[in-house]
C-alpha positions in Angstrom: 1.3 -24.4 18.7 -1.2 -23.0 16.2 0.2 -21.6 12.9 0.6 -17.8 13.0 -1.3 -15.8 10.4 0.9 -13.7 8.1 -0.9 -10.6 6.8 0.2 -8.8 3.6 -1.2 -5.3 4.0 0.4 -2.0 3.1 -0.5 1.7 3.2 -3.6 2.8 5.0 -4.6 -0.9 5.4 -1.6 -1.5 7.5 -2.7 1.2 10.0 -5.3 -1.2 11.4 -2.5 -2.8 13.4 -1.9 0.5 15.2 -5.5 0.4 16.6 -5.3 -3.4 17.3 -2.1 -2.9 19.2 -3.5 -0.1 21.3 -6.7 -2.1 22.3 -4.7 -5.2 23.0 -2.2 -3.4 25.3 -5.1 -1.7 27.1 -6.6 -5.1 27.9 -3.4 -6.0 29.7 -3.6 -3.0 32.0 -4.8 -3.2 35.6 -7.3 -0.4 34.9 -8.3 -1.4 31.4 -10.9 0.8 29.7 -12.1 -1.5 26.9 -11.3 -4.9 28.4 -10.8 -6.0 24.8 -9.3 -9.5 25.3 -10.5 -10.4 21.9 -8.1 -7.8 20.4 -5.2 -9.3 22.4 -6.1 -12.8 21.2 -6.1 -11.6 17.6 -2.8 -9.7 18.0 -1.1 -12.8 19.5 -2.2 -14.9 16.5 -0.7 -12.6 13.9 2.9 -12.8 12.7 3.6 -9.1 12.4 6.2 -6.6 13.7 4.1 -4.6 16.1 7.3 -3.2 17.6 7.5 -0.8 14.6 4.9 1.3 16.5 6.8 1.4 19.7 8.4 4.8 19.1 6.4 6.2 22.0 8.0 6.1 25.5 5.0 4.5 27.2 1.4 3.2 26.9 0.1 6.7 27.5 0.6 7.6 23.8 -1.8 4.8 22.9 -4.5 6.0 25.2 -6.2 8.5 22.8 -6.9 5.6 20.5 -8.5 3.6 23.4 -10.5 6.6 24.6 -11.8 7.1 21.0 -12.9 3.5 20.7 -14.6 3.6 24.1 -16.5 6.8 23.3 -17.7 5.5 20.0 -18.8 2.2 21.7 -20.8 4.3 24.2 -22.5 6.2 21.4 -23.4 3.0 19.5 -24.8 1.5 22.7 -26.9 4.6 23.4 -28.3 4.5 19.8 -29.1 0.8 20.0 -30.9 1.3 23.4 -33.3 3.8 21.7 -33.5 1.9 18.3 -33.8 -1.7 19.2 -34.0 -2.8 15.5 -31.0 -0.6 14.5 -28.6 -1.1 11.7 -24.9 -0.6 12.6 -22.4 0.0 9.8 -18.7 0.0 10.9 -16.7 1.6 8.0 -13.1 0.7 7.7 -13.5 -1.9 10.4 -10.0 -3.4 10.1 -9.7 -6.0 12.9 -11.8 -4.0 15.3 -13.8 -6.1 17.7 -16.6 -3.6 18.4 -19.3 -6.1 17.5 -17.8 -8.4 20.2 -17.4 -5.6 22.8 -21.0 -4.4 22.3 -22.6 -7.8 21.7 -25.8 -6.3 20.2 -29.2 -8.0 20.6 -30.4 -10.2 17.8 -32.8 -7.5 16.6 -29.8 -5.4 15.4 -28.2 -5.9 12.0 -24.4 -5.3 12.0 -22.3 -4.7 9.0 -18.5 -4.5 9.1 -16.9 -3.0 5.9 -13.3 -2.8 4.7 -11.2 -3.6 1.7 -11.6 -7.1 0.3 -8.1 -8.3 1.5 -8.8 -6.8 5.0 -12.1 -8.7 5.2 -10.3 -11.9 4.1 -7.9 -11.4 7.0 -10.9 -10.6 9.3 -12.6 -13.9 8.4 -9.9 -15.7 10.3 -11.5 -14.4 13.5 -15.2 -13.8 12.7 -17.9 -15.7 10.9 -21.1 -14.3 9.4 -24.6 -15.1 10.6 -28.1 -13.7 10.3 -27.3 -10.6 12.3 -23.6 -10.1 11.2 -22.3 -9.4 7.7 -18.9 -8.5 6.4 -18.6 -6.5 3.2 -15.4 -6.4 1.2 -15.3 -3.0 -0.5 -13.5 0.3 -0.6 -15.5 2.8 1.4 -15.4 5.2 -1.5 -17.0 2.7 -3.9 -20.4 3.6 -2.7 -22.1 0.6 -4.2 -21.7 -1.1 -0.8 -24.7 0.9 0.3 -27.0 -1.3 -1.7 -26.3 -4.1 0.8 -27.6 -2.1 3.7 -31.4 -1.7 4.6 -32.4 1.9 4.0 -35.7 1.8 5.8 -34.3 1.3 9.4 -32.5 3.6 11.8 -28.8 3.4 11.1 -25.7 4.4 12.9 -22.5 4.8 10.8 -19.2 4.4 12.6 -16.0 5.7 11.0 -13.1 5.2 13.4 -9.7 6.3 12.3 -10.9 6.3 8.7 -11.9 9.7 7.2 -8.4 11.3 7.5 -7.1 8.8 4.9 -9.7 9.9 2.3 -9.4 12.9 0.0 -11.6 15.9 0.9 -13.9 15.4 -2.1 -14.3 11.7 -1.2 -15.3 12.6 2.4 -17.9 15.0 1.1 -19.3 12.5 -1.4 -19.5 9.9 1.3 -21.4 12.1 3.7 -23.8 13.3 0.9 -24.5 9.8 -0.3 -25.1 8.4 3.2 -27.5 11.2 4.2 -29.4 10.8 1.0 -29.7 7.0 1.1 -30.9 6.5 4.7 -34.2 8.0 6.0 -32.8 8.5 9.6 -29.6 7.9 11.4 -26.4 9.1 13.0 -22.8 9.3 12.0 -20.1 9.1 14.6 -16.4 9.6 13.7 -13.1 11.2 14.5 -11.2 13.9 12.8 -7.6 15.3 12.9 -6.7 18.9 12.5 -4.7 20.1 9.5 -1.8 20.9 11.7 -1.6 17.4 13.2 -1.8 15.9 9.8 1.2 17.9 8.7 3.2 17.1 11.9 2.6 13.4 11.7 2.9 12.9 7.9 6.5 11.8 7.9 6.3 9.4 10.8 3.1 7.7 9.4 4.6 7.3 6.0 7.8 5.8 7.3 6.0 3.2 9.5 3.2 2.2 7.1 3.4 4.2 3.9 0.0 5.6 4.6 -0.8 9.3 4.1 -3.3 11.4 5.9 -5.3 13.7 3.5 -8.4 15.2 5.2 -8.2 17.4 8.2 -10.5 20.1 9.6 -10.1 22.9 12.0 -13.8 23.9 12.1 -17.0 21.8 12.3 -18.6 24.0 9.8 -16.5 22.2 7.2 -18.6 19.1 8.0 -22.0 20.7 8.2 -21.8 22.1 4.7 -21.8 18.6 3.3 -25.5 18.3 3.8 -28.3 20.4 5.3 -29.6 17.2 7.0 -26.6 17.0 9.3 -27.3 18.2 12.9 -24.4 18.1 15.4 -25.3 16.4 18.7 -21.8 16.2 20.1 -18.3 17.5 19.5 -15.6 16.2 21.9 -11.8 17.0 21.9 -10.1 13.7 22.8 -8.3 15.3 25.8 -11.7 16.1 27.3 -12.6 12.4 27.4 -14.3 11.4 30.6 -11.7 8.6 30.8 -9.0 11.1 31.4 -10.2 11.2 35.0 -9.3 7.5 35.4 -5.6 8.2 34.8 -3.3 8.1 37.8 -2.0 11.4 38.8 1.1 12.2 36.7 2.5 14.3 33.9 0.3 12.8 31.2 -2.9 13.5 33.2 -1.7 17.0 33.8 -1.0 17.5 30.1 -4.5 16.4 29.2 -6.1 18.9 31.6 -3.8 21.7 30.3 -4.1 20.7 26.6 -7.8 21.5 26.3 -7.1 25.1 27.2 -5.3 25.6 23.8 -7.0 25.5 20.4 -4.1 23.5 18.8 -4.7 20.6 21.1 -8.5 20.8 21.2 -8.6 20.5 17.5 -5.9 17.8 17.3 -8.2 14.8 17.6 -11.9 15.3 17.9 -14.9 13.0 18.1 -18.2 14.0 16.4 -21.8 12.7 16.6 -24.2 13.9 13.9 -27.8 13.1 13.4 -29.5 13.2 10.0 
């Protein structure tokens, strides 16, 4: 039996295990959305108490994380299809297996970025090559941009990240990215201010992490830079993958939820061009 890897992550770094668990559990479902068997392999090799995230009654509560990942995957694939020499930058990558799920052509340069200790953990499962690079850095230490080509089309992915940053850090990140690159897209998710308040205690108890940035109106994003042009705004409960759910209470809830502003704003996906 191979020796299990024992991670030592706390705070917002530890939240990567929430996403890993959701994707791994999805891969075990008969009607899997991501088919992310790599995530399941990684989960099984880590000595960590994933049961601490089992407060939910069923897998349904993990589905928004899976839908989010799949939609962001789809947008990355669309961008690569149009820009065959694209640069992909996955911010706050954690143990995400997006590069494996998408399997980009050799003409694409892919960068996964996270804190140095998270990247060290990631190196147990991935190796760098000419097309794939891992960068150990805080997202807010913007010196990491110097490692990324500025003269090619870029797509910046921020999945489950921005809500852990302070509002001024989010604004600074957007401004620096739109100034540095000549053309690209940013795809990311946001939480509403109400959801942040409601989930603050549970998140802190499970990981010690704290959500900081939440929005109720997309105009709060667009004021970061005049270069930003919104191409898509999608409440998670309007995901096309809701239709794949078997008929039941959760599917009914999703259809009803989008009728109310509270739930439409709860978790949203955005796609911006700049």
